MARZA-54529 format. One record per residue: residue in three letters; x, y, z of N, C-alpha, C in turn. Coordinates in steps of 0.05 Angstrom, whole numbers, plus 5000, padded with zeros to 4 digits. Example, Ala and Ser with C-alpha at 12.3 -4.5 7.8 and 13.67 -1.06 7.14 Angstrom:
2
ALA526448865156524649105156526449345156/SER525749555142527349795143525850015157/
//
This chain:
244
UNK410403591615408203701613407904011635/UNK407504171633407904381653406704391669/UNK405904461699405004481717402304761714/UNK400704601715397704911718396604911748/UNK397304791766396904871794399404891804/UNK399105131832401705161844400605121875/UNK402805071891402405061923403205241932/UNK401805401951403305731954402305741992/UNK404605622004404505722033406205932046/UNK405206002067406906162082407306112113/UNK409606092120410706082147411406272164/UNK410206322190411306562208412406352229/UNK414806412238415706312268416706452285/UNK415506512306416306672330415306942325/UNK413007002308411907192309410507282332/UNK409107552344408107622362406107842365/UNK403507782377400907922373402108202376/UNK400908402365402308652363399808842374/UNK397008752378395708932391392708802389/UNK390508872399388608732403387208662375/UNK386308392375385108222356381908382350/UNK381008292328378908392320377208102316/UNK375008062328373407842329370607942311/UNK370007782287366907862277365807622282/UNK363507592293360907332302360507242269/UNK360006912275358106832252355506992245/UNK355207032223353107152208352107112182/UNK349807172179348807122145348707452137/UNK350507502117350407812104347607932085/UNK348008132084345908232066345208112046/UNK347107932029345907742009345307522013/UNK344707382044344107212043345906962055/UNK348006992052350406862057351506772077/UNK352006502087352506562116355706552112/UNK356206672133359006732136360306612171/UNK362506422169363706372194364606642212/UNK365006542235366306732256369306722249/UNK370106952252372807052241374107232254/UNK377407192265378507372281381107442259/UNK381407712257383707902250385807902275/UNK387807772271390907842292392607982274/UNK393108232293395708372280398808272292/UNK400508222279402508092287405508252279/UNK406908262287409808352283412008102282/UNK413508142266415807962257418408102262/UNK420608102283423008202283425608022260/UNK426508132250428808002237432008192236/UNK433708022226436408142227437008272200/UNK435508232183436008292153434508572154/UNK436308722130434909012127435809182148/UNK434609412146434709682173432609752174/UNK432809902197430310042208430010302195/UNK427910292174426810542167426910832179/UNK426410852205426411062221429211112233/UNK430710882244432911032259435910902238/UNK435210752218437710672198439510452212/UNK438810362244440010092252439309842239/UNK441009672243440609372230438309262243/UNK437609152220434508922225432809132226/UNK429609012224427109142219425008992234/UNK422509032233420808912244418708962224/UNK417608752213414808732198412908722210/UNK409908842196407708742209405608582185/UNK404208472199402508312185400008222199/UNK397408132184394708102194393907822188/UNK393707682203393107402201389707362206/UNK388907192188385707162197385606852200/UNK383606772226383106502231379606492233/UNK378806292225375706212220375106032237/UNK371706032243370605792257371305742284/UNK371605562297372205472317374905582325/UNK376905572309379705662316379805912323/UNK377506182307377606442311376706432343/UNK375206282347374306292380376506262395/UNK378306002394380605942407382406152410/UNK382706252381384906512383383906702406/UNK381306782400379907032420380406972448/UNK380006732456381206722487384206662492/UNK385806692469388206602482390706782474/UNK389506982457392107102441391207432456/UNK393407472474393007722490395907862473/UNK396208152476398208322459400808182475/UNK402708102457405608012466406307712459/UNK403307522454403507282454405007152431/UNK406907022432408606882410407206642399/UNK407206592375406106302363407906342336/UNK407806082325408405962302406005852284/UNK405806012263403405972243404005882211/UNK402405732201402605622181400505772164/UNK400305912149397806072131398106022098/UNK395806042087394805992059395106332052/UNK396706412037396606722025394306702010/UNK392606912004390307011986390307291974/UNK390807311955390207551937387407641929/UNK387307881928384308051922384908311918/UNK383208371908382608711903381508831925/UNK382609081939381909131958381809471964/UNK381009691973380909921977383310011990/UNK383710241981386410411996385210602021/UNK385910542045385410762067387410942076/UNK386811202086388811332091389211282125/UNK390711452139391011372172388711482183/UNK386611542172383311612190382211432179/UNK382911172166380310992156379011082138/UNK380011322122377611392100378211272076/UNK376811162057377411092034378711332015/UNK381311272003382611441979381611421953/UNK381011631942379911611914381411781893/UNK381211661866382711761846381612061839/UNK382812191819381512381812378312401798/UNK378112201795375512201791372912131816/UNK374212111832372112081851371811781862/UNK373411551845373011381848375311151865/UNK373811011883375810861900378210781890/UNK380610771900383110641893383610391895/UNK383210181879383609901885386409831877/UNK387809681894390309521895390509251905/UNK391909061893392208791899393208751926/UNK392008681949392808591976393108301980/UNK395008252000395107982007394107962033/UNK392207722037390807632064392607352068/UNK392707262097394207052107391506862124/UNK391306692116389006482129390906332144/UNK390606262166391706082191390305832183/UNK392305632178391605352176392705182196/UNK394805232209396105102240396805332249/UNK396805282280398005432291398705292321/UNK401305432334402605312357403105592374/UNK401905592396401805832419404305782427/UNK406105992433407906012444408406192474/UNK411006262477411106422509408906642509/UNK408906812531407906992535409707262541/UNK409007462532410607692536411507762562/UNK414107812574414507902597414208152602/UNK413508302582413208552588410108552598/UNK408308422587405708302595404808262615/UNK406708022620406307852649406808112669/UNK408808272667409008492683407008672694/UNK405808722670403508922670401108802683/UNK400708572678398108412691398108372717/UNK401008282729402308272762401508582773/UNK402508832764402109052768398509152770/UNK397909072750394909052748393308882780/UNK394408662786393808542805393808652835/UNK396308752834397108922861395509152865/UNK394709282844394009542844390509512847/UNK389709282845386509222843386009082867/UNK388009012880387308862908386608562900/UNK387908462877386808182870384608142853/UNK383608332846381008332826381408302802/UNK383608362788384208352759386808282762/UNK387608202736390708202727392307882734/UNK394107852742395507642752397007612778/UNK396207372789397507352817400707362815/UNK402707462834405007402832406507192827/UNK405006972848406206702848404806542825/UNK404206642803402106522783404506252775/UNK407006282768408506012761409705902783/UNK408605992807410105762834408405622841/UNK408905322832407205072834406805072869/UNK404304962869403604852899403305112911/UNK402305342901402705542916399205642911/UNK397605752931395305932927395206102899/UNK397106232897397506422867397306172843/UNK398706042842398905862820396305662821/UNK394405572839392105462838390105682822/UNK390105892835388306052827388506202797/UNK391906172781392106212763390806032740/UNK391405832748390505592732386805562733/UNK386105672756382705682747381805862732/UNK383706132728383106322719383606232681/UNK385806092680386605972649383805802644/UNK382705622660380705412652378305592647/UNK377605792665375005952659375406022630/UNK377906202626377806292598376906162576/UNK378005892578378305742551374705642558/UNK373105662568369905552566368805812558/UNK369606072560367906292554367006312520/UNK364106362523363406422493362006712493/UNK362106812472360907062464357907042472/UNK357607262487354707242494352807362473/UNK353607472452351407572436351007852434/UNK351907972456351708272460354408452466/UNK356008242478359208492493360708542463/UNK362008782473363908862451366408762457/UNK366308602476369708422477368808082481/UNK370507932469370307622468373507552480/UNK373607462501376307422512378507602511/UNK380307632492382507822487381708072472/UNK379407942456378908082424377008252429/UNK377008542411374508612411373108512385/UNK369908622390368208512373366508722357/UNK366708632332365008812313362708652295/UNK361108772300358808672288357708772259/UNK358308672235357908852213354808992211/UNK354409172199351709302194349309172176/UNK347209132187345509022169345408692167/UNK347108582179347408312180344808172200/UNK345407902198343207712219345607552229/UNK345407562258347607402276346707102274/UNK348806922268347706642274348706622302/UNK347106712324348106602350346206492360/UNK347606272375346106092394347306122420/UNK345906172447347006182470348205912485/UNK350605862495351805682502350805592522/UNK350305352532349505332563352005372584/UNK351605442605353005522623355205332629/UNK357605422631360405272636360605232658/UNK361404912661361804752688364404852701/UNK364604862732367204932741368304702741/UNK371104712736373204412741374804512756/UNK375504392777377904342796380704352787/UNK382204532791385104602777386404282780/UNK388104252762388903962761387803742746/UNK385103792735383903532719385103592697/UNK384503412677385203422653384103622637/UNK382103762643381203972626382504212631/UNK383304252655385004552662387704482646/UNK388504182648391704202640391804282612/UNK389704182596388404182564389004592566/UNK386904692581386604962578389405072583/UNK390805042603393805122614395605072586/UNK395004852573396904832551396105012525/UNK394005012522392805232503393805522506/UNK393005592529393505892536396605972538/UNK398305832554400905892563402805712545/UNK402505442544404705282534404605272504/UNK406505182490407305162461405304932450/UNK402804912453401404722451400004702414/UNK399904532399398804522378396004562380/UNK394604702362391504762355390504652333/UNK388704552331387004452310387004632283/UNK386904562262386804702238385204812232/UNK385505112220383405302217381305242199/UNK379605392191377105382167378405542146/UNK377805532124378505742101376405892093/UNK377006112093375106322082373106242062/UNK370706322064368506292041369406432018/UNK369006221994369806431967368806761961/UNK370606881956369307151953369007411974/UNK370307232005370207392026373107522026/UNK372807802031375507872036376507912058/UNK378707842069379907822098380208052112/UNK380808262094381708542112381308742089/
//
């Protein structure tokens, strides 16, 4: 007997966040359908195969966009800064989508109709956060110095039993407690986009409690934000919702 159902999975090992993620809060769309919060994550994957199209050198870098839904989207918004490494298991989803030019304008055919092509989206099922980018860490330390300690990352952030280490642990813990306030154009590391004409499904979260560094809550926050810690599986996209 032939098989009628296929199992399709995609695994990305060691990909890094290529830029700022885009977070769309939970909402009810114009058709009255409830849509979970989601985040789109641009990533790049380096490999030794093939050649660089610009330089002709050995090796290449491919770009992808991954999507997480629901509570996992919130966790990613709090945790995924540019350059962050991760291992991801995804479910590929194909759909018909419009073609856009470099200015984000829809391309049309000779009859003026939008050009539609088959696209592939990747919905995150499981994710493991990895190391941070050395370049990004250096940028944050420079920002800390230039701002007089008001922004960025302290120089001794990874030296145990120092004031800088304690301060950084507190920053990480507080970052994992934040929620989107319903108005800001950013949430964690992500920019926020609210689709036009929708009704936001937003309930203000209670004020976060401050937890002293070294407690289990802080240890868990550090594991999520810095260490290679497994994160709970994501939520699949609702039927009929395009990923990007």
